[in-house]
N, C-alpha and C positions, 0 to 999 in steps of 0.2 A: 504494500500500500504506500502510495505517495501522498504527501500533504501539500496543498497549494494555499498560500495566504496572499490574496490580492491586497497590496498595500501601496498602490501607485497613485492614489488620490492626493489632492492638494489640501484637503481639509479646510475648505474656505469657511465652513460654518463654525470652525473653531479659531478663526483669526481673532486676535493676533498671536495666539499660542502656537499656531502651525505655519506662520509665515516662513520661518527658517528651520522648523523641526517637523519631521513627519509625525502624523497622528499616532502611529504605532510605537513611536519612540518617546512619547510624552511620559514623564515620570509620575508614578503614583506610589506614594510611600517610598520604599527603598528599591523599587524595580521600575523598569519601563513596562508599558502596557503589553507589548509583545512578549516580554519575558514571562508574564503570568500564563499566557497561552502556551508557550513552549514548555513551561513546567508541567502543564496538564498533558501535553503531547508525550512527554518523557515517560508517562505511566503506561503508554500503549506499547505492546510488543509488536514486532514485525513491521516497523516503519522503515522504509528504504531511504527516504529522502524528504526533506522539507524545502519547498521552493517558495521564496518570498519575492513577489513582483514589486519593483520600485520604479518610480519615474526617474528620469536622468538627473533632475535637480537634487533629489534626496539620495541618489545612489551612493555617493561618497560617504554619507552618514551611516547608511545601512551597512556598507562594507566595513567601515571602521568599527562600528558596534559589533559586527559578527566576529571580528578577530579577537574580541575580548572573552568569548565564551566557547565552551566545548560541550556538545551534547552527545547523546548515544547514537545519534543519526547525523548524516551530513546536512548542513544548512547551506543552501545555494541562493545567493541574491542575484536576481536577473534584472537588467536594465531594459525597460520597454521603449526607451528612446524619446519619451515625451518630455518636453521642457516647459509647457504652460498648461493652464487649466483649459484653454480653448482647444488644445490638441488631445485632450485625455481620451483614452480608449474606452473607459468605463469598466465596471467590474467584470462584465461578461467578456469584453474585449481583452482585458488583462488575463482572464482565465484562459481564453483561447491562445493567447501569447504564451502562457506557461505550458499549456498542453503541447504546443508546437516544439517545446524544448524537451519533451519527454519521449524517448525513443522506444521504450519497451511498453508492452501491454500490461497494465496494472490497474487496480482500483484506486479511487481517489477520495480523499477527505479534504473538503474545501472549508476553510474557516476565514470569515471576514476579519480584517485586521483591527477593527475598532471595538472588539468585544472584551469584556471582563466577566469571567465566570468562575465559580468555585466548585461546580459539580465535576465528577469524573467523566471522561469520554469513553471509558471502557465498556459500559453497558451498550451504548449505541453502536460501537465498533463490533462488539460480540454479536449483536443482533444482525448487523449487516453481513458479517462473515458467515453466519449460520445460513443466511438466505440473501445473497447479493441482489440488490435492487436499488432503485432510486429512493433514498431515505433522507428525510430532512429533520433536523432537530426542532423541537417545539418548546415553548415556555408560556406559562399563564401570567400575563401582566396585570390581571385582576380588574382593570378598569377599561371600559369601552373607549374612553378618551385617549388613553395611552396606546391601546391596540390600533386605533385609527392612524397612528404615526408609522405603522409597520405593516408587514405582510400577514393578513388575517387568514386563518386556515379553518376549514371544516373537515371532519373525518367521518367515515362510516364505522361500523362496528368492528371491522377488520383493520382499522387504523389506516385505511387508504384515504388519501387526500381527495375529497370530492370537489372542493373549490378553494381557490387561492386568490385573494384580492390584495394587491400592493397599495398600501396607504389609501384605503377607501374613504369616501366622504363620510360614511357612517359605518362603523364596525358592527357586525352582527354577533361577535363573540370576543373573548379575551385571549384565546389561544393564538399565538403568533409564531412565525418562523424566527428562529433565534440566530440565524447566520452561520449555522453548522450544517453541512451537506455531505452525504456520502453517495458516490456514484460508481457503477461498474466500469470496466475498461472501455465500454462503448461511448463514454462521455465525449471523447474527441469528435466522433462522428455526429453526435447529437448537437454539440455546440456549433459545429460547422454548418449543419442544416439550419439551425436557428439564425445564424448570422447571414446565411445566404438569402433569407427571406427579407432582408433589409430592415429588420426590426431593431428596436433600440438596444444598445449594448451597455447602457449606462448603469442600470440597476439589476442586481442579481434576482430580485424579486420578480421582475418582468419575465425573465427567463424561466423561473420556476412556474409562474402562472401559465406560460405557454406549454411547458413540459407536462403539467397536470392535465391539459386538454389533449395531449397527444400520446402520453404514456402513463403507465401506473406509477404513482408516487406515493410513498408511505410516510407516516409521521412517527416520530419517537419523542414523547414528552418527557422532559427532565422535571421531576417532581421535587427534587431536593437541591439545596444550594442556591446561590445568588447569581443573577445574570444582569448585565447592564450593557447597553449599546451606547458607547461614548461618541455620540454624533453631534453634540451641541455644547455650548458653554454651560448650560444648565446641568446636563448630565455629567459633564466633566467635574463641576463643582460638587455635585451630589456624591459622586464616587469618591472624590477626595475627602469629603466629610465623613463618609462611612469608614474609609480606611484609617482615618485619624482616630476613630473611636474603637477600633478593634485591635 
């Protein structure tokens, strides 16, 4: 299994914090945001490689950061060549870019770079390995107002995703996609098909919504631990306050 972390955004919603620092390398407590994620990944057996996609502006920072750490798996920083917000590939475009750098057939765990979570990834990985399929992580954010800011999911009794709405005007539930996705080795072909349609490559949620309409996608809800999407100044400050009190 390979892990792909798209981290090539410019973090404009977090300015001025991310003018000269990538969002994934912002400090929270004694660690960078990305280090919390890699710490969770270290608990998983059988990881061949972690690929982190950076834009060209922040590539030197990621490269310098990566030389300071050693993990049980290789960590490869790849430069997508983008130098400005206007040129950005988007999360799906960066996923496609990373997939083009993977030569062998393997399954993939995709984790968005702006996440903080305390739950283990082992259960969702074990579930996937027992039955490889399109599998997305889910989390209950408890309020419809908060859910409307994310990808809202409905499931059937077999945990198959029956609908996926990215940032709906009105959320019908509080179960959302939490930015953790597992895919079989066919992911490369699926992403190529999606991009060939001329659809938006900006948001991973739009790709998942399309995938739900074209293939079976299943959900795995994390019921324990804390999860936060650090996508705004408000969520940044909230996470900082939580970590200061723990």
